[in-house]
Each structure stands twice: as C-alpha cells, then as structure tokens.
C-alpha positions as a Markdown table, in Angstrom:
| # | Residue | x | y | z |
|---|---|---|---|---|
| 1 | Met | -2.2 | -29.7 | 12.1 |
| 2 | Pro | -4.6 | -27.3 | 10.4 |
| 3 | Glu | -3.8 | -25.9 | 7.1 |
| 4 | Ala | -2.3 | -22.4 | 7.0 |
| 5 | Thr | -4.4 | -19.6 | 5.5 |
| 6 | Pro | -3.0 | -18.7 | 2.1 |
| 7 | Gln | -2.0 | -15.0 | 1.6 |
| 8 | Ala | -1.2 | -13.0 | -1.4 |
| 9 | Thr | 1.2 | -10.1 | -1.1 |
| 10 | Pro | 1.4 | -7.7 | -4.2 |
| 11 | Leu | 4.7 | -7.6 | -6.0 |
| 12 | His | 3.8 | -4.9 | -8.5 |
| 13 | Pro | 1.4 | -1.9 | -8.4 |
| 14 | Leu | -0.7 | -3.4 | -11.2 |
| 15 | Phe | -0.5 | -7.2 | -11.0 |
| 16 | Ala | 1.6 | -10.2 | -9.7 |
| 17 | Ala | 1.7 | -11.4 | -6.0 |
| 18 | Arg | 3.8 | -13.5 | -3.7 |
| 19 | Val | 1.8 | -16.4 | -2.2 |
| 20 | Thr | 2.5 | -18.0 | 1.2 |
| 21 | Gly | 0.7 | -20.4 | 3.4 |
| 22 | Ile | 0.6 | -23.3 | 0.9 |
| 23 | Asp | 3.1 | -26.3 | 1.0 |
| 24 | Leu | 2.8 | -28.1 | -2.3 |
| 25 | Arg | 4.6 | -31.1 | -1.0 |
| 26 | Arg | 1.4 | -31.8 | 1.0 |
| 27 | Gly | -0.9 | -31.4 | -1.9 |
| 28 | Val | -3.6 | -28.8 | -2.5 |
| 29 | Thr | -7.0 | -29.0 | -0.8 |
| 30 | Ala | -10.2 | -28.1 | -2.6 |
| 31 | Glu | -10.5 | -24.9 | -0.6 |
| 32 | Gln | -6.8 | -23.9 | -1.5 |
| 33 | Ala | -7.5 | -24.9 | -5.1 |
| 34 | Ala | -10.5 | -22.4 | -5.2 |
| 35 | Trp | -8.4 | -19.7 | -3.5 |
| 36 | Leu | -5.5 | -20.1 | -6.0 |
| 37 | Arg | -7.9 | -19.9 | -9.0 |
| 38 | Ala | -9.4 | -16.7 | -7.7 |
| 39 | Ala | -6.0 | -15.3 | -6.9 |
| 40 | Leu | -4.8 | -16.1 | -10.4 |
| 41 | Asp | -7.8 | -14.3 | -11.9 |
| 42 | Arg | -7.1 | -11.2 | -9.8 |
| 43 | His | -3.2 | -11.0 | -9.8 |
| 44 | Ala | -2.4 | -12.8 | -13.1 |
| 45 | Val | 1.0 | -13.9 | -11.9 |
| 46 | Leu | 1.4 | -15.9 | -8.5 |
| 47 | Val | 4.9 | -16.5 | -7.1 |
| 48 | Leu | 5.1 | -19.5 | -4.6 |
| 49 | Pro | 8.7 | -19.4 | -3.0 |
| 50 | Gly | 10.5 | -22.3 | -1.5 |
| 51 | Gln | 8.4 | -25.2 | -3.0 |
| 52 | Asp | 10.8 | -28.2 | -3.2 |
| 53 | Ile | 8.7 | -30.3 | -5.4 |
| 54 | Asp | 9.2 | -33.2 | -7.9 |
| 55 | Asp | 7.5 | -33.6 | -11.3 |
| 56 | Ala | 4.5 | -35.5 | -10.0 |
| 57 | Gln | 3.9 | -32.8 | -7.3 |
| 58 | Gln | 4.0 | -30.2 | -9.9 |
| 59 | Val | 1.5 | -31.9 | -12.1 |
| 60 | Ala | -0.8 | -32.3 | -9.1 |
| 61 | Phe | -0.5 | -28.8 | -8.2 |
| 62 | Ser | -1.2 | -27.5 | -11.8 |
| 63 | Glu | -4.2 | -29.7 | -12.1 |
| 64 | Ala | -5.8 | -27.5 | -9.3 |
| 65 | Phe | -6.2 | -24.9 | -12.0 |
| 66 | Gly | -7.6 | -27.4 | -14.6 |
| 67 | Pro | -6.7 | -30.0 | -17.2 |
| 68 | Leu | -3.2 | -29.9 | -18.5 |
| 69 | Glu | -2.0 | -29.7 | -22.1 |
| 70 | Ala | 0.3 | -32.4 | -23.4 |
| 71 | Thr | 3.7 | -31.1 | -24.5 |
| 72 | Arg | 4.0 | -30.6 | -28.3 |
| 73 | Pro | 6.1 | -33.0 | -30.5 |
| 74 | Gly | 9.6 | -31.5 | -30.9 |
| 75 | Ala | 10.0 | -30.3 | -27.4 |
| 76 | Arg | 11.6 | -32.1 | -24.5 |
| 77 | Gly | 8.9 | -33.8 | -22.6 |
| 78 | Ala | 6.7 | -34.3 | -25.8 |
| 79 | Gly | 3.5 | -36.2 | -25.1 |
| 80 | Ser | 3.7 | -35.7 | -21.2 |
| 81 | Pro | 2.3 | -32.8 | -19.2 |
| 82 | Leu | 5.9 | -31.6 | -18.6 |
| 83 | Ile | 8.1 | -29.5 | -20.8 |
| 84 | Val | 11.7 | -29.2 | -19.9 |
| 85 | Leu | 13.4 | -25.8 | -20.6 |
| 86 | Ser | 17.1 | -26.2 | -20.2 |
| 87 | Asn | 20.5 | -25.6 | -21.9 |
| 88 | Met | 21.7 | -29.0 | -20.6 |
| 89 | Asp | 21.6 | -32.4 | -22.4 |
| 90 | Ala | 20.3 | -35.6 | -20.8 |
| 91 | Glu | 23.7 | -36.1 | -19.0 |
| 92 | Gly | 23.6 | -32.7 | -17.5 |
| 93 | Arg | 26.3 | -31.3 | -19.7 |
| 94 | Ile | 25.9 | -27.7 | -21.2 |
| 95 | Ala | 24.6 | -28.1 | -24.7 |
| 96 | Pro | 26.3 | -26.3 | -27.7 |
| 97 | Pro | 24.8 | -23.1 | -29.1 |
| 98 | Ser | 23.6 | -25.0 | -32.1 |
| 99 | Asp | 21.5 | -27.4 | -30.1 |
| 100 | Arg | 17.9 | -27.4 | -30.9 |
| 101 | Gln | 16.9 | -26.8 | -27.3 |
| 102 | Val | 19.2 | -23.8 | -27.0 |
| 103 | Leu | 17.7 | -22.4 | -30.1 |
| 104 | Asn | 14.2 | -22.9 | -28.7 |
| 105 | Asn | 15.3 | -21.1 | -25.6 |
| 106 | Leu | 16.2 | -18.1 | -27.8 |
| 107 | Ala | 12.6 | -18.1 | -29.0 |
| 108 | Asn | 11.5 | -17.9 | -25.4 |
| 109 | Arg | 13.3 | -14.5 | -25.0 |
| 110 | His | 10.6 | -12.9 | -27.2 |
| 111 | Trp | 7.3 | -11.7 | -25.5 |
| 112 | His | 4.8 | -14.4 | -26.0 |
| 113 | His | 1.6 | -16.2 | -24.6 |
| 114 | Asp | 2.2 | -19.9 | -24.3 |
| 115 | Ser | 0.2 | -21.9 | -27.0 |
| 116 | Ser | -1.3 | -18.9 | -28.6 |
| 117 | Phe | -0.6 | -20.8 | -31.9 |
| 118 | Lys | -3.2 | -23.5 | -30.9 |
| 119 | Pro | -7.0 | -23.2 | -31.8 |
| 120 | Val | -7.7 | -23.2 | -28.0 |
| 121 | Pro | -4.7 | -21.5 | -26.4 |
| 122 | Ala | -3.4 | -22.1 | -22.9 |
| 123 | Arg | -5.2 | -20.8 | -19.9 |
| 124 | Ala | -2.2 | -20.6 | -17.6 |
| 125 | Ser | 1.3 | -22.0 | -17.1 |
| 126 | Ala | 3.3 | -23.1 | -14.0 |
| 127 | Leu | 7.1 | -23.0 | -14.1 |
| 128 | Ser | 9.3 | -24.6 | -11.5 |
| 129 | Ala | 13.0 | -23.4 | -10.9 |
| 130 | Arg | 15.1 | -26.6 | -10.6 |
| 131 | Ala | 18.6 | -25.0 | -11.4 |
| 132 | Ile | 19.3 | -21.3 | -12.0 |
| 133 | Pro | 22.3 | -19.3 | -13.2 |
| 134 | Ala | 24.2 | -17.0 | -10.9 |
| 135 | Arg | 23.4 | -14.1 | -13.1 |
| 136 | Gly | 20.6 | -13.4 | -15.6 |
| 137 | Gly | 17.8 | -15.8 | -16.6 |
| 138 | Glu | 15.0 | -13.8 | -14.9 |
| 139 | Thr | 11.5 | -13.9 | -16.4 |
| 140 | Glu | 9.6 | -10.8 | -17.3 |
| 141 | Phe | 5.7 | -10.4 | -17.4 |
| 142 | Ala | 3.8 | -7.7 | -19.1 |
| 143 | Gly | 0.3 | -7.0 | -17.7 |
| 144 | Met | -2.0 | -6.9 | -20.7 |
| 145 | Arg | -5.1 | -5.7 | -18.7 |
| 146 | Ala | -3.2 | -2.7 | -17.5 |
| 147 | Ala | -1.9 | -2.1 | -21.1 |
| 148 | Trp | -5.4 | -2.1 | -22.4 |
| 149 | Ala | -6.7 | 0.3 | -19.6 |
| 150 | Ala | -4.0 | 2.7 | -20.5 |
| 151 | Leu | -4.2 | 2.4 | -24.3 |
| 152 | Pro | -5.2 | 5.6 | -26.1 |
| 153 | Glu | -8.7 | 5.6 | -27.6 |
| 154 | Ala | -7.4 | 5.8 | -31.1 |
| 155 | Leu | -5.5 | 2.5 | -30.7 |
| 156 | Arg | -8.5 | 1.0 | -28.8 |
| 157 | Ala | -10.7 | 1.6 | -31.8 |
| 158 | Gln | -8.3 | -0.3 | -34.1 |
| 159 | Val | -8.3 | -3.2 | -31.7 |
| 160 | Arg | -11.9 | -3.8 | -30.8 |
| 161 | Gly | -13.4 | -6.7 | -32.8 |
| 162 | Arg | -10.1 | -7.3 | -34.6 |
| 163 | Val | -8.5 | -10.8 | -35.2 |
| 164 | Ala | -4.8 | -11.6 | -35.4 |
| 165 | Val | -3.3 | -14.6 | -37.2 |
| 166 | His | -0.9 | -16.5 | -35.0 |
| 167 | Asp | 1.6 | -18.6 | -36.8 |
| 168 | Phe | 4.0 | -21.0 | -35.0 |
| 169 | Gly | 6.1 | -21.8 | -38.2 |
| 170 | Trp | 6.5 | -18.1 | -39.0 |
| 171 | Ser | 7.6 | -17.1 | -35.4 |
| 172 | Arg | 10.0 | -20.0 | -35.0 |
| 173 | Ser | 11.6 | -19.4 | -38.5 |
| 174 | Arg | 12.3 | -15.9 | -37.4 |
| 175 | Ile | 14.7 | -17.3 | -34.8 |
| 176 | Ala | 16.3 | -19.8 | -37.1 |
| 177 | Pro | 15.0 | -21.3 | -40.4 |
| 178 | Glu | 15.9 | -24.8 | -39.3 |
| 179 | Leu | 14.2 | -24.5 | -36.0 |
| 180 | Val | 10.7 | -25.5 | -37.3 |
| 181 | Ser | 10.2 | -28.7 | -39.3 |
| 182 | Glu | 7.7 | -29.3 | -42.0 |
| 183 | Ala | 5.9 | -31.7 | -39.7 |
| 184 | Glu | 5.6 | -29.0 | -37.1 |
| 185 | Arg | 4.3 | -26.5 | -39.7 |
| 186 | Thr | 1.6 | -29.0 | -40.7 |
| 187 | Gln | 0.6 | -29.9 | -37.0 |
| 188 | His | 0.4 | -26.1 | -36.1 |
| 189 | Pro | -1.1 | -24.2 | -39.1 |
| 190 | Pro | -2.0 | -20.5 | -38.6 |
| 191 | Val | -4.9 | -19.9 | -36.3 |
| 192 | Arg | -7.1 | -16.9 | -35.6 |
| 193 | Gln | -7.2 | -15.3 | -32.2 |
| 194 | Ala | -9.1 | -12.3 | -30.8 |
| 195 | Met | -6.8 | -9.3 | -30.2 |
| 196 | Leu | -8.8 | -8.4 | -27.1 |
| 197 | Leu | -10.0 | -10.9 | -24.5 |
| 198 | Glu | -12.9 | -9.9 | -22.2 |
| 199 | Glu | -13.4 | -13.1 | -20.3 |
| 200 | Asn | -11.6 | -12.1 | -17.1 |
| 201 | Pro | -13.8 | -10.6 | -14.3 |
| 202 | His | -11.0 | -8.1 | -13.6 |
| 203 | Gly | -10.9 | -6.5 | -17.0 |
| 204 | Pro | -10.2 | -6.9 | -20.7 |
| 205 | Ala | -6.7 | -7.9 | -21.9 |
| 206 | Leu | -4.8 | -7.4 | -25.1 |
| 207 | Tyr | -3.7 | -10.6 | -26.7 |
| 208 | Leu | -0.7 | -10.4 | -29.0 |
| 209 | Gly | 2.8 | -11.9 | -28.6 |
| 210 | Ala | 5.6 | -13.2 | -30.9 |
| 211 | His | 3.3 | -15.6 | -32.7 |
| 212 | Ala | 1.0 | -12.8 | -33.9 |
| 213 | Arg | 1.9 | -12.6 | -37.6 |
| 214 | Ser | -0.8 | -10.4 | -39.1 |
| 215 | Val | -4.2 | -8.7 | -38.6 |
| 216 | Glu | -7.2 | -9.7 | -40.6 |
| 217 | Gly | -8.6 | -6.8 | -42.7 |
| 218 | Leu | -5.2 | -5.0 | -42.9 |
| 219 | Asp | -2.5 | -5.3 | -45.5 |
| 220 | Glu | 0.8 | -7.0 | -44.3 |
| 221 | Ala | 2.6 | -3.6 | -43.5 |
| 222 | Ala | -0.4 | -2.1 | -41.7 |
| 223 | Gly | -1.0 | -5.2 | -39.7 |
| 224 | Arg | 2.6 | -5.4 | -38.6 |
| 225 | Ala | 2.7 | -1.7 | -37.7 |
| 226 | Leu | -0.4 | -2.2 | -35.5 |
| 227 | Ile | 0.9 | -5.2 | -33.7 |
| 228 | Glu | 4.3 | -3.6 | -33.1 |
| 229 | Ala | 2.7 | -0.4 | -31.8 |
| 230 | Leu | 0.6 | -2.4 | -29.4 |
| 231 | Met | 3.6 | -4.4 | -28.3 |
| 232 | Ala | 5.7 | -1.4 | -27.6 |
| 233 | His | 2.8 | 0.1 | -25.5 |
| 234 | Ala | 2.2 | -3.1 | -23.6 |
| 235 | Thr | 5.8 | -3.8 | -22.8 |
| 236 | Gln | 6.6 | -0.5 | -21.3 |
| 237 | Pro | 8.5 | -0.7 | -17.9 |
| 238 | Ala | 5.4 | 0.5 | -16.0 |
| 239 | Phe | 3.5 | -2.6 | -17.1 |
| 240 | Val | 6.3 | -5.2 | -16.5 |
| 241 | Tyr | 7.1 | -7.3 | -13.5 |
| 242 | Arg | 10.5 | -8.9 | -13.6 |
| 243 | His | 11.0 | -12.1 | -11.5 |
| 244 | Ala | 14.4 | -12.9 | -10.2 |
| 245 | Trp | 14.3 | -16.6 | -9.6 |
| 246 | Ala | 15.4 | -18.3 | -6.5 |
| 247 | Pro | 15.8 | -22.1 | -6.4 |
| 248 | Gln | 12.5 | -23.9 | -5.8 |
| 249 | Asp | 10.4 | -21.0 | -6.8 |
| 250 | Ile | 7.2 | -21.9 | -8.7 |
| 251 | Val | 5.5 | -19.2 | -10.7 |
| 252 | Val | 2.0 | -19.5 | -12.1 |
| 253 | Trp | 0.8 | -16.9 | -14.7 |
| 254 | Asp | -2.5 | -16.4 | -16.7 |
| 255 | Asn | -1.5 | -16.6 | -20.3 |
| 256 | Arg | -4.7 | -14.7 | -21.2 |
| 257 | Ala | -3.8 | -11.7 | -19.0 |
| 258 | Val | 0.0 | -11.4 | -19.3 |
| 259 | Leu | 2.8 | -11.8 | -21.9 |
| 260 | His | 6.1 | -13.3 | -20.7 |
| 261 | Arg | 9.7 | -13.7 | -21.8 |
| 262 | Ala | 13.0 | -15.1 | -20.5 |
| 263 | Thr | 16.0 | -12.8 | -20.2 |
| 264 | Pro | 19.5 | -13.7 | -21.3 |
| 265 | Phe | 22.2 | -15.5 | -19.3 |
| 266 | Asp | 25.6 | -16.9 | -20.2 |
| 267 | Ser | 24.2 | -20.2 | -21.5 |
| 268 | Thr | 27.7 | -21.4 | -22.5 |
| 269 | Thr | 29.0 | -21.6 | -18.8 |
| 270 | Glu | 25.8 | -21.4 | -16.7 |
| 271 | Arg | 23.2 | -24.1 | -16.2 |
| 272 | Arg | 19.5 | -23.4 | -16.1 |
| 273 | Leu | 16.7 | -26.0 | -15.7 |
| 274 | Met | 13.1 | -25.1 | -15.5 |
| 275 | Val | 10.1 | -27.5 | -15.7 |
| 276 | Arg | 6.8 | -26.2 | -17.0 |
| 277 | Thr | 3.3 | -27.5 | -16.9 |
| 278 | Thr | 0.6 | -25.9 | -19.0 |
| 279 | Ile | -3.1 | -25.5 | -18.0 |
| 280 | Ala | -5.3 | -26.0 | -21.1 |
| 281 | Gly | -7.8 | -23.4 | -22.2 |
| 282 | Glu | -11.5 | -24.1 | -22.0 |
| 283 | Arg | -12.6 | -22.3 | -25.2 |
| 284 | Pro | -11.3 | -20.5 | -28.3 |
| 285 | Thr | -10.5 | -16.8 | -27.9 |
| 286 | Leu | -13.0 | -15.6 | -30.6 |
| 287 | Ala | -15.9 | -17.5 | -28.8 |
| 288 | Ala | -14.7 | -15.9 | -25.5 |
| 289 | Ala | -14.6 | -12.4 | -27.0 |
| 290 | Ala | -17.8 | -12.7 | -28.9 |
C-alpha cells in the first residue's frame, strides 16, 4: 500500500498546522522526514492527531528531526531520550502538591523555550499525550517570528545584537527555593544567548522565556524591564495558539521559533501524563546569530 501524501492545514493565521497523512506506528520514511523538517521550519508547531505510539516509536519519530538530547538529571527519565511530565507517581497515584515533579510542572506554566539554559539549546520538542485531564491542561504557544515582525522599531533597536543571560537555578528558585539543588546549579551555570535568532529561513525570532534573567550591558532593573516588555508583547493573544489536547495527540514545536507553556488543571483530582522527546540544537545561538 503506497504511503499517503502528508498534508499541513493551518491552525492559526500566523503559525501552527495540523498534519495528516503520516502514521507514526509504521515509522517515518526519508521523504516524510524531509517533509516534516520543512513543515516545522515553516509552521513552527505541528499537531499530529491520533498517533497511538509507544516510547520507542516516539523516539524513532523524533529522530527524524535530528539527534536527541538526554533528559537532565533531576527529571523523570534522566539519562534517557524521554522526559515524563506527570502529576502521578510510579504506581499511577496522584502525587501530593509538595512532590518535586508537581513543583516542576508549576515551572512549566511559565513561558519558556526548552533547554534555553544549555550552551547549545534545543532545536525542537515532541510531546505525546498519554493521559489528559477532563478540563484544563492545554498547551499555549507564542509565535516569536510574528512577535518580532510586529515589534515597534524602538524596541527592535534595543534587541539587535543584545545578549541575555539564561539561568536555570534562578528561574527554578522563583518557583520554590528547594526546587533546584546545588548539584543542578553547578551542572547548569548561567549561559549567554542571543535575544534575536536569524537562522530560520522564514524570518527572525525573539528568544526569551522564563530562564532569561538579565541583559548584558544593562543594569538589573533595566534588563528586567526590557525582558518583561518584550515578553508582554510576544505573548499577546494575537500571537498565541492554544492547543486543547486529545488523547494520542503528538505535537512538535520549534524551540527557536516559539515559546510555550502549560495551562493549569486540577492536579489534585485529575491525571495528566505527557512524554517528551527533545531534539538537540546544532549550534549555539550566538554563533547562529552572528
């Protein structure tokens, strides 16, 4: 039986598309992989509905976009290509609000780029919905290319050539002081990231997020004010696609073109289980922006 032709249907006027014509249980051909990479460059967020896949199939699909990151120590799935995002313990029971994983989930409700605290941050991420709550728990994406295109020139002038310092320990400690260990602070020291990425053929993108602590060349107050002004602009409703999950959805997004965040749900009564794979970046943002 011949392979179906993949199709991308826009989900938002500016970015994001629904992809049909690919069955991930059968694997991804070289032609489909090339199509997916081009579609991700163009749309930044790809939604593939009805993909009833296991962990190994998710890894194989994600590798169509490039080599995968290993999950960082301290997260569920550490050392493997898979990160488990859940409010359940290993026996499937709902974890208490003080559980470390539940606190990590709170951090995911802030706008962020995955792995922006690494010297070479992630290229993309793929998230598979294994169990979803009846209400809430959507994921929002903010289109950073559209945000840059609409940015007033006065703010553009403050961004071009600027470097932000991304700090994992700082961002996690804002959620709860005990959420980041000294070992994690040592493993993920502050890193320098370009505030504007120009590597995508479909246009430049702002690069910010919850890990962006300060701006080089500005004092702390001025740097925070600039970051917060840019974040407020970039996350306006006009630039946001909100994905309401259905079971077995898999969503892939370009971390260098969109921010994302989880939305709240009743984590004391509802179960949510998501599995993420993270496609590694090829180069530092400063080299890419030079």
